[in-house]
C-alpha positions, 0 to 999 in steps of 0.5 A, spaced: 662 665 131 666 659 133 673 657 130 671 653 124 666 659 122 672 664 123 677 660 119 672 659 113 670 666 113 678 667 113 679 662 107 673 666 103 676 672 104 683 670 101 679 666 095 676 673 094 683 677 094 686 671 090 680 672 085 681 679 084 688 679 083 687 674 078 682 678 074 687 684 074 694 680 073 694 681 066 691 688 066 695 695 065 699 698 070 694 703 071 688 698 073 693 697 080 689 702 084 682 699 082 685 692 084 688 695 091 681 699 092 677 693 092 682 689 096 682 694 101 674 694 101 674 687 102 679 687 108 675 693 111 669 689 110 672 683 113 675 687 119 668 690 121 665 683 121 670 680 125 668 678 132 671 681 138 675 675 142 675 678 149 680 676 154 
């Protein structure tokens, strides 16, 4: 994966997080945990997909 693909992947992740935040913005406070769970899952999935940048 080159730098451009990596940047595109990060941009997609940020777009997904923003989308989730917008979806839940006007929801009740008790929905906060569901929003946090979805964001955590997205980040964990992206972290597992990241290539290891060797030294």
